[in-house]
N, C-alpha and C positions, 0 to 999 in steps of 0.2 A: 365386208368392211371390218378391218381389225380394230382393236381397242385404241391404238395410238392414232389411227386415222380419224376415229370418232372424236377423240379428244381435241385434235387439231381443228376439225370442222366446228366443234362446239366453241372453241376459242375464237375462231374467225367470225362466227355468227355473233358472239358476245361483243367483240370489238366493233363489228358493223352496227349493231343496235346502239351501242354507246355513242358512236360517231353520229349516227342519224339523230339521236336525241338532242345533241348539242348543235346541230347544224344551223338551225334558224338563228339562235342567239349569237353563235360564233360568227356566222356569215354576216349578220347584221352589224356586229361590232367592227369586223374587218372592212366592210364596205361603207362605213359611215364617214371615212376620211373625206374632207372637203364639203360635207353637208352641214348646213346650219343646224344649230341645236338651240332649243329654248331651255334656259336655265332659270329655275325658280327655287328660291330658298325660303324656308319657313322657320319661325320661332314661336313656339307655343301655339301652333296652328295658324298663325298670322303670316301672310306673305310679306317678307321684308326685302326681297331682292328679286327682280325680274329682268332678264336680259336675253339677248340673242347672240350666239357666237358666229364667227366667220367660218368656222370649221369645227373639227373634232374637239370635244372637251376631254382633257386628259385628267385622270385621277392620280392623286399623289400616293406614292407607296407608303404604307403603314400610317395612313392618315385618313381623315374624312374630308380632305380638301380636294379641290379641283382647280384647274387653271385653263384659260382660253383667251382668245382675242375677241374683244367686244365689237360687234358689228357697227354700232352707232358711233362710238368714240374712237375706235381703232386702237384702244389701249389694251394691254395685257391685264386680265383680271384674275384674282385668286379669291376663291370663296371656300367656306367650309361649313359644315353643319348638316341640317336636314334639307338636302337639295334634291330636286327632281329634274332630271335631264331627259328631254325628249327630242328626237331628231325628226326633222321634216322629211316626208317621203320623197 
């Protein structure tokens, strides 16, 4: 095996390892569309907002904000701050 073939093989392996390392999180984010999410926001360690979305929670670009449709009220909600978003399996 010549030097250029070894470099190409090393590059392919490095790319494969990088893709495998991100697979779970990336795949989970892609497949979360349509799944309910629990949205909980905190202030000073105290729960100040607790809701369930009808589908994917979208994060605002260049912001700490999120928006989603509330399952209980059917209204679009926008929240920001220290929020934890968990998707139902």
